[in-house]
PASEKOL-592343 format. One record per residue (C-alpha): residue in one letter; x, y, z. Coordinates in steps of 0.2 Angstrom, whole numbers, plus 5000, padded with zeros to 4 digits. Example, Ala and Ser with C-alpha at 12.3 -4.5 7.8 and 13.67 -1.06 7.14 Angstrom:
<rs>
A506249785039S506849955036
</rs>
This chain:
<rs>
M443452504433K444552374426T444152314409V444852174397I444452174378F444452004370E444852024352V445651944336S447352024333S448851994322E450551974330E450952144322E449452224330V449952164347R451752214344A451252394339R450152414354I451552354366L452752474357R451552624358V451352594377C453252574380E453652734370T452252844377L452252774395I450352794394P449452634398E447952594388D446152604396A445952424395A446852264395H446852154379Y446751974377S447151934359F446751784349V447651734332S445951684324P444151704325E444051514326L445151504341M444151644350S442551554347K443251394354M443851484370L442451604372T440951484371E439251544376N439351454393R441151524397L440551704393H439151664406L440351604418L441451764415E439951874418T439751784435L441551804439C441651994434G442052094450A441651954461G443351924469P443951744472L442551614471S442551424473V441951304460E440451274471E440051454473V440151484454S439051324451R437751394463H437751564454V437451494437G436351344442Q437451214434D438251054439V439851074449D440750944438A440251034422V440751204430R442451134436T442851064418E442451244411L443451334424D444951214421A444951254403M444751434406L446251424419L447351334406G446851464393G447351604404L445551684404I445451674423D446751664437P446951534451A446751604469K447051544486N446151384493G445751314476K444651464471V444751564454V444651744450F444351854435P445252014439F444152124429D442552214432E441952204415F442452134398K442052164380V442152054365N442752134349Y442352034334L442252104316S441652004302H441752044284A441451974267V442751854260
</rs>
């Protein structure tokens, strides 16, 4: 099963993870998509976009119309969200104007603490 973890990570944490994989030649169990701040993560991973990602998980390439039918939302609204997700690198373009999320599952790691 292909998994991606969305998380807030510092540049140093990302570098350390990459270096560890390069040194050991042992891939991690999951891919990572790191955000530099909780604010940026919450802007990109809105409730609606998480719902769209759930629909795209393991589904293979889907057209905007197919996604719209699955989620019961207006095609134009779904297109706007998918375009933002493409620009942000959350999903990938596929043939014939379709989009694909190349993972079977995703996790969102967010740790909040007192300031």
